[in-house]
C-alpha positions, -999 to +999 in steps of 0.1 A: +063-164+177+059-164+215+046-131+227+068-134+258+099-131+235+084-107+210+094-070+209+060-054+208+060-023+231+022-015+232+009+016+249-023+018+270-027+056+265-029+074+232+001+097+225-008+134+224+008+139+190-014+113+172-041+131+153-058+103+133-068+068+139-040+050+120-013+071+138-029+064+172-032+027+166+002+022+150+018+038+181-004+020+206+002-014+189+039-010+189+043-009+152+064+022+148+082+048+169+090+083+158+127+090+152+122+127+143+094+148+128+079+128+100+105+100+102+097+066+118+114+034+129+095+003+120+093-022+148+087-060+143+049-059+141+048-030+118+077-042+097+059-075+090+029-057+077+051-034+056+069-063+040+036-081+032+022-051+015+054-046-004+054-082-016+018-080-029+027-048-048+058-065-062+039-096-074+013-075-092+039-054-109+057-085-121+025-101-133+019-070-155+053-074-171+073-048-152+108-056-142+123-047-108+155-027-104+169-008-074+180+028-077+200+047-050+185+071-025+211+097-033+211+112-068+234+136-087+220+172-090+234+173-126+206+151-139+180+173-123+196+203-138+194+187-173+156+181-168+151+216-154+137+204-121+166+210-097+157+247-090+120+243-097+113+214-073+113+236-042+123+233-006+108+198-002+139+183-019+168+177+005+200+191-012+234+178-001+270+186-010+294+157-007+330+160+005+342+167-031+319+197-034+295+179-058+258+188-055+237+158-046+201+152-034+181+127-015+157+115-041+120+126-037+113+107-070+132+090-098+121+102-133+156+117-140+176+087-128+155+060-146+156+081-178+194+083-175+195+045-171+173+040-201+191+064-224+225+048-218+211+013-225+184+014-253+188+027-288+161+010-309+124+006-311+130-031-311+138-029-274+104-013-266+082-014-247+098-015-213+085-010-177+110-007-149+101-003-113+117-002-079+106-001-042+128+023-024+128+049+004+123+085-005+125+118+013+104+150+009+110+177+035+073+185+042+068+218+060+044+202+084+046+164+085+016+149+102-007+119+104+021+095+111+031+074+081+003+089+061+022+121+055+057+116+066+090+130+053+106+096+047+085+070+030+087+037+011+074+040-024+070+018-054+075+038-086+073+023-120+083+040-153+072+029-188+090+036-220+072+034-254+078+044-290+046+065-292+014+076-276-005+044-286+022+022-270+022+044-239-016+041-236-012+003-236+014+005-208-009+029-189-038+005-191-016-024-178-008-004-147-044+007-143-055-029-141-025-039-120-034-013-095-070-025-093-057-060-086-031-048-061-055-029-039-082-057-041-056-082-028-048-058+001-085-060+010-092-024-002-119-011-025-099+015-045-118+038-069-098+052-099-106+089-102-095+112-130-066+134-118-050+166-131-025+160-160-010+195-157+003+212-189+004+179-208-034+177-210-054+147-220-070+122-197-042+099-188-039+105-151-058+087-124-056+087-086-067+055-068-088+065-037-101+044-008-130+056+012-122+064+048-138+089+072-105+105+080-095+109+043-078+141+031-101+146+000-138+147-004-150+121-029-180+121-052-189+089-071-216+066-085-224+040-059-223+011-084-185+015-085-183+002-050-196-032-061-170-036-089-146-065-086-110-053-086-095-087-092-115-093-123-117-126-142-089-140-162-069-108-169-045-112-199-020-084-199-012-090-236-048-084-246-066-051-252-073-038-217-091-007-229-126-022-222-116-029-186-104+007-181-135+021-198-158-001-175-141+014-145-141+050-157-174+054-174-192+062-142-188+095-123-159+094-098-140+126-088-123+141-059-133+176-047-107+194-069-123+181-101-158+177-089-186+193-110-219+194-090-240+200-121-225+169-139-227+148-108-265+156-104-271+151-141-252+118-145-258+101-111-293+092-098-300+106-064-301+072-047-267+063-062-248+094-052-220+088-028-202+116-010-175+105+013-139+113+023-111+094+007-073+086+009-051+085-022-032+052-022-018+053-058-013+076-088-007+067-124+004+094-149+014+097-186+039+125-192+050+118-228+084+133-236+087+157-207+119+140-195+130+121-225+135+152-246+157+173-223+176+141-212+180+129-248+164+095-242+161+087-280+154+056-300+155+048-337+122+042-353+115+016-381+121+045-406+155+051-389+144+084-374+155+094-339+126+102-316+122+108-279+104+079-261+070+084-245+070+078-207+046+073-179+051+070-141+031+049-117+034+053-079+022+035-048+030+047-013+039+013+003+044+027+038+014+050+034-007+019+026-001+005+061-019+036+076-045+036+049-055+000+055-060+009+092-080+040+084-103+018+063-104-012+087-106-006+125-131-003+154-130+012+189-109-017+202-082-015+176-070-026+142-088-051+120-062-065+095-073-081+062-058-115+063-035-108+033-015-082+052-019-092+088+014-096+107+001-130+120-030-149+110-038-162+145-034-150+180-032-180+204-043-170+239-035-192+269-059-180+296-042-198+325-005-204+320-002-219+355-026-247+345-006-277+331-035-289+308-039-254+293-002-250+286+001-285+272-028-279+248-014-245+237+020-260+230+004-287+209-018-262+190+012-239+185+033-267+171+005-279+147-002-243+134+035-238+127+039-271+110+009-262+088+027-229+078+002-207+097+017-176+112+008-176+149+015-152+178+013-172+210+004-152+241+022-174+267+026-146+292+012-148+328-012-119+325-048-112+332-073-125+307-088-090+301-053-076+293-046-104+268-080-099+250-075-061+249-040-064+234-051-090+208-080-067+197-056-038+196-031-055+172-060-068+151-050-103+140-077-119+119-083-149+143-081-154+180-079-190+194-086-190+231-077-219+254-091-218+289-097-244+317-135-244+315-137-249+277-109-274+277-127-296+303-154-300+277-129-307+249-135-273+233-116-241+225-130-206+216-125-192+181-130-155+175-131-137+142-117-102+148-138-087+120-173-088+134-163-102+167-181-135+163-171-161+189-179-198+190-168-228+210-156-256+188-135-287+191-098-283+187-099-303+155-125-280+140-105-249+150-073-263+134-091-273+103-106-239+099-073-221+105-052-243+083-077-248+055 
């Protein structure tokens, strides 16, 4: 893509309403624009990142055996009345009446609707287990939306729902999602720590939040430092095998947010030199809720003994749009964003330092063509602007690599290659640069 033709309305000044780093940088980099309080339009640069994160989430859900569906944003209030949540949910739910006088709502979540789909389609234990997910926009009318896409009213979410015959089966589904989440966040370049979360009236220990460490996080986090060295991708994960040892390995060490933190246990279980106290951002939540929805909504299946029982369910959420902000919170510097390569809008920023020089433009056109032929996503800054302005804008948008072509280096048969993370620069031959970027 040529920057001269790309819609990327960057800002030199930080908007007054931006309170945290990700909000400031997303606005300045031309990734989003606010439509109304807590609701954002995604512009080309931001949308590319959003779609890349969504695809990684999708691939890992599919790998774990979940199947994708797509549910509507507008739901019938009748289902929510059956579950008992319509009146209990609160003012965060946007309630609507259609032209026929029917009560509807803009879905804040999908437990009722997916349970309705399941109960009308499955009758026997032979059709279990099942995991169904979708990636869809949701709306929650926050009293005070803030922090940009981190706490907006409209957001893109992946929610997955598991259906099993009993608790033992539900635990297996839960473990699959636990491992799937570790893999997902690792692929996004994030070190996510699973932390025990509140299970509410259901009790038990089947609820975990996945937290990434960031100085601007909402929660205070306490954990054993060794967890930070764990490998989220793991080796040779087989989702049909017993995943309990993997889950136990990740949960045996102390890791809690402030609402579940116990200072005495922390000091007893974690050596002083291993104690980590930081701030963190929740990027995912997995939760077993048993028959909370299947009983009132009559999602029943026949057992091998021909008894009729309510299925055991779990839900597994990832805030896809929230992750864009979370990645920035975890990966930035004073100059701007530093994208992990897996989610970067482009891999390379090609900078022509002197558009008026025929040899520079000719070399850039050849490089641009070769990168595209090799399938490398490249943003070519072909504008007639000052070099300083070009460098500053490339640092702001945070592409992993910058390939700089200028008259002085070109006379020596060299180009400059800069790694955005760390800022290392080196002059190399064009062939070396292309080999590195296409390898």
